[in-house]
N, C-alpha and C positions, 0 to 999 in steps of 0.2 A: 509466693504472692505476686512478685513482680511479673512473672511470666503470665500468671492468671490475669493480671490487669492489662497486660499488652494484648493478649488474645481477646479479651473483652472489648478493648478499644478498636481492635482491627476487625472483629467478626460480629459481635453480638450487641454492642451498644446501640440503643434506640436513637434514631435520628429522624428528622422530618423527611417525608417522601418528596417534598416540593422540588429539590434539585433534580431528582431522577425523572420527575414528570416533565420538567422543562426540557431535559435532555431527550426524552422520548419524543416529544412533540417536534422539537427542532430537528432532530435527526431524521425523523420521518419526512418532514417537509423538505429539507435540503436534499435528501436522496430522491424524493419525488421530482424536484426540479431537475436534478441531475439526469434522471431517466427520460424526462420529457425533452430536455435539451439534446440528449444523445439521439433520440428519435427524430426530433425536428430538424437536426442538422444533416440527416441522411447517413449518419455514421453506421447504423445497423447494416444497411446494404453495402456500404463502402468497405467496412472492416470484416464482415462475416459472410457475405454472400458472393462477393466478386473474386475471392481468392481461390486458387486451385488447391491449396493446402493450408493447414494451420500448424504453427509451431506449438509444441506442448511442453508443459513443465515436467521435469523428471518424475516418473511414477504416475503421471496422469495422461498418458497417451491413449487411455481407454475413453476419455471424454470426447464424445462424438458431436459433430455439428448437427443440430436439429434440421430435418429436411425442410427446404423452402420456407414457406410463410410461418412455420412453427417457431422460427427465431423471433418473429414479432410477438407471438403468443408468449414466449419466454420473457421478453422485455415488458409486455403488458402485465403479466402476472407479478413481476417484480415491482412495477409501478403501483399496482393495486395494493400490494402488501405494504408499501410505504404509506399509502393513505390510511390503511387500517391500523398501522402502528401509531401514526400521529393521532388518530381518533381514539385509539385504545379499543378497537372493535375486533372481537375474536382475536385478542392480542397474541396469545400463544401460537395459534395457527398462523397468524400473520408473520410473527417473528421467524417461525420455522420456514415458511414460504420465502421470506426475504433472504434468509441465510442460504437456502438451497439455490434459489434462482440467481442471486447476485454472484455467489461463488461459482456456480456453473458457468455463468457468463465470463467471469474472470479466467476460468480454466480453459475456455474454448480456444484461445490463441494467446500464447505467452508473448507474442510480439508487443502487445499493448499493456504489459505488466507495469504497474506503478505501485510504489509503497503504500499509497493511501487506499488502493483497492484491497490490499491485504488487511489494512487496519479496519476497513469497513466490514470485511468478512468476519473478522474477530469480534467486532462490536455486534454484528448480527447474531453471532453465536451466543454472545453474552446475554443479549436481550431475551433469548429463549428462556433463560433461567431467572432473570431479574423480575421482581414484582412491580414493574413500571406502570401497570394498568390498575393499580389499587386506588387511584385517585384521579379525578378529572378525566374519566374515560367513559365511553359508551358501554363498556362491559359492566361498570358499576351502575350506570343509569338503567341498564336493562336487567340488572340483577344476576348477571352471569358470573360475578365475582364479588366478594365482600370488600367494603371500603376500608382503607387504612390511612391514617394521617402520619403514622410513624412506621419505619421499617428497620431491619438490622443494618448497621453501617456497612457491612460487607458489600451490599449491593452497590452503594456509591463508591466505595473504595476500589472495587474492581474496574469500574469505568475510569476513575482517575489514574489508576495504575497504568492502564493501557494508553491513555493520553500522554502521561509522563514518559512512558516507554518510547513513544514516537519521537518526542523532542530529545530526550537524553541520549538515546543511541544515535540519533542524527548528529548530535554534538560530538560524541565519541568518534564517529566515523570521520569527522572533520579534523581530527588530530593526526594529520599526515602531512608530509613535507610539501606536497603539491599545493594543498589548500593553504597552509600557514606561511610557507616560505617562498612560494612562487605565485600565490594568489590565483591558482588555477582551479577551475576553469573560468572564474569570474573575469580575469584579465582578458579573456577572449570574448566573453559574452557582453560585458557591460558597454564597451565602446559602440556596439551595434544598437544600443538603446539611447544614443545621445540626442534623439529627437523628442524624447519624453518631456512634457511640460515640467517646469520648476527644477527638477533634479537632472534633466538630460545633459546639461552642460558640464556637470561634474563627473559624469560617467566615463568620459574619454580619458581621464587621468589615471595613470597606473596606481597612484597612491589610494585612489578611491577603491580599487579592487582589493588592495591589502586591508584597508580599514573595514570594508564590508565582509571580507573573509574572516577576520578575527572577531568582528562583532557578531557574525552569524554563529561562530563556534561558541562564543560565550553565551549568546542568547539561548541556543539549544540546550546547553549544559545546565543552565541555571533557571530557566523559566518555570519548570515544574515546581521547583522549591519556592520561588517567589509567589506563584499562584497559591501555594499551600499556606503562605504567611498572610494573616489578616492585615498586618501593617502595610505590606507591599502589594497586596492583591490588585488594587485598582491601577497603580502604575504598571504592574505586570500585564494586566489585561489590555491596557492601552498599547503596550509594546506588542502584544499578540495581534491586535487589530492592525497596527501600523505595519508590522512586519509582513503580515499576510496580504494586506492591500497592496503594498509595494511589490511583493513577489508576483502577485496576480497580474499587476499592470505590466511587469517587465517580462514575464515568462509565461509560456503556454502550459499551465498546470491545472486547467479545468476548475472543478469545484472544490478542490482540496482546501484552499484558503478559507472558504466559507464553512466547510465542515469543521475545521479547527476553531474558527471564531465562534461558531455556535456551540460546539461541544465543550470548550473550556469554561463556559459559564457554570458548569457543574461544580467548579471549585469555589464558587461564591456561597455565602452563608444561606441557611434556610430562610432567614428573615428577608433577604434580598429577593429570593424566588417567590416567597409568599406575597411580597408587595407586588411583584409582577403579576401574579395570578389574581390578586385582588382587583386588578384593572379590568378583568373579564368576569368578575363575580365569583371567583373560586375562593372559599374560605377554609381555614385550617383551625384545628383545635389548639388551645393555648397551652395545654399540658399533655403529658404522656398518658393521662388517663383517657384521652380521646382514643378512637379506634386505632388499634395497633396490630400490625402483622406480627405473628409469633416469631420468636428468635430461636425456637428449639432446633430448627434445621441447621442453624449456624454452629450449633454445639456438637453436631454429629461428627465423629472421627473421620468417616469417609468423606464428608463434605470438606472438612479442613485439609485432609490429605490431598484431595483433588485440587483444591485452591493452591496449596503449596506446590504441587506438581506442575500446574499451569504456569505459576510465577517462575519457577526454576527453569522450565523449558524456555520461556520467553527471554530469560536473562542469559541463557547459555547458547541458544540456537543461532543468534547473530554472529557468534564467534567460531562457527564451524569452519570458516575459511582458514583457520589456523592449522587445519589438518593438511593443507596443501602448501607446497613450496612456491616461491616466486611472488610476484606483484599481483595482489588481488584484482586491481583495476585493469590489469592486462589479461589474465586468464579467466577471471570472473567465476571461479569455482567457489561456491558459497557466498556469492555476491547478493543474490536476491533474498528477500524476506529478512533483511538485516538493517532496515531503516536507513539505508544510504541514499541520501537525497541530493541530486544535482551535483555530484562530485566529479564527473568526468565529461570531457569533450572528446568524444571518440568517433573516428570515422575510418571506414575500411573499404577495401576492394577485394572481391573474391571471384576468381575465374575458375569455374569448374570444368573438368575434362572427363568425359565418359569414354572408356576404352573397352573394346570387345576382345574376345579370346584370340582373334586373328591379328591383333596389333593395330587395328584401325581405331581412330578416335574422333570425337567431335567436341568442340568447345561450346558450352551451353550459354545461351542468352538468357540470363536470369529473368528478364522481363517476360519471357514466355510463360513463366510459372508463378512469379511472385509479384505482389503489389510493391510499389516503390518503398513504402515504409517497412515492409517485410524484408526486402532486399537490404535496406539500410541497416536494420537490426541484425540480420543474419550475418552480414559481412564483418561484424565485430564480436559475435558471440559463438564460441566453439560448439556448444551443445546444439544450437540451431544449424550449424554447418553439418553436424552429424545427421540430423534429421533430414536436412535437405539432400544430402548425398544419398541417403537411403530412399528418399522419395524419387530422386532421379533414376536410381537403379531400377526401382519398380516401374517407373514410367517408361523407360527405354526397353525394359524387358517385355512390357506389354506391347510394345511396337515391334517385337521380334528380334531385338538386338540381344546377342549373347554377351551380357555385360561381364567383363573381367574385373574392372576397378573403376571407382570414381574418386578422383583426386582434385585438389585445389591449390592454386597459387594465390595466397592471400597476403595482403599488406594492410597494416593498421597504424594509425597515428593516435597518440594518447596525449591529451592536454598540451597541445602545441609542439610536441616533439616531431622530429622528422619521421616519415613513414618507414616502416621496416617489416621484414617477413614475419608472418604470424603463425603459419601452419606448415608442418613438414610436408612438402609437396610430393614426397614419395609414398606417403601412407594412403592406403585404400580406406577412405572414411566410411564407405558403404558397408564394410565388413566389421565395423566396431560398434558394439553395443554400449550405450551410455551407462555409467555407473557412478558410485561414490569415489572410485579410485582416481588417483592423479592422472590427468590427461597429458601423457608424456609426448604426444604428437603436437602439442602447442610449443612453439619455439620460445626459448627463454627471453625474458624482457631485458633489454639493455638500454639504460637511460643515457641521454646526452645532456642531462641536467645534474646539478649537484644534489 
């Protein structure tokens, strides 16, 4: 009986659709602003059309750059899908379009990877299956779908789970010695922000970095649970707004703070959302006898199995780095897609050498092939170094050079430590295919801190 009650409360219990409607509208609008902002700032041309190569995520090297102006068509389609999601117009088609176009953009060049891009792709995929257009949508107005005031709780729970995932795992990632006991990298970053109004004068003190490091870890680990609590929800949301406004003012993290501020409203009660909607004339039924979306689909074994599989994957995947020896923040194997946010200050230098079969060689000027941001990211990320070495081999082979090997002398500094050798300079990187295996050609990390 207890298990039946638990599954009922997690999957099938009827709840108001109002929180999901708010989420749909705000998510669509914030993402529309994000797309317009990206276009208006000229970043489409700068990031996707000016580079000679693009770095790829492992397993996604097949994702090709659209030719010429088609990149703008891709962004325009994504922006249009955001409008349609917000309006609830041809919602399913819009959600599919958004997921495909946004994820495609994300996969074009791993140089620009951010955790919140991954989160947005996950939400985009969720929206394909959620009944977020069953109220206050043009689909209902045009008779393209039936109206529902109530939906199965599973739809709301899946969104809240993924929001909680972002916060909680960001907190887990902060439970490391650099963050807690050396206040790194905040001890490096904060003094550079001492010109900020009101709080700027405090940021130059080392104690501030320690206080903010510990407060950040505690915030991330606990905020999902406080948002779930009716008693603490308002103070928790105030903390969400304050935290994200401060980080937005201090760091260049784009639209992520506004995405989280808007999205976490889904934790509020149905009554709160219904009052919001009443301001624009949207009314809801007082009882569950009002139009309700059926719960039958949530009782299907395959649906429940799929949900459990997704949850298990999301809980396990961030820990795949445990398959590899050494310091994760040094070798970065299993680093991405693990909700690790702003944990490292890492800089590097990589000098590549192309050698031919007759023993002649040339040192590559990376600026001939890479944009500054690509060179910066490549010089600290081993998988990018592999891709770049293979690109150089192909490039020089096309110029008639009989390439024997492409090697690099690379040096990296991590969280304020002195620079040290990063890659085995005797290894021909152009002959290595990336894989899940340990990258033994990355030199071991040696700390000069406790």
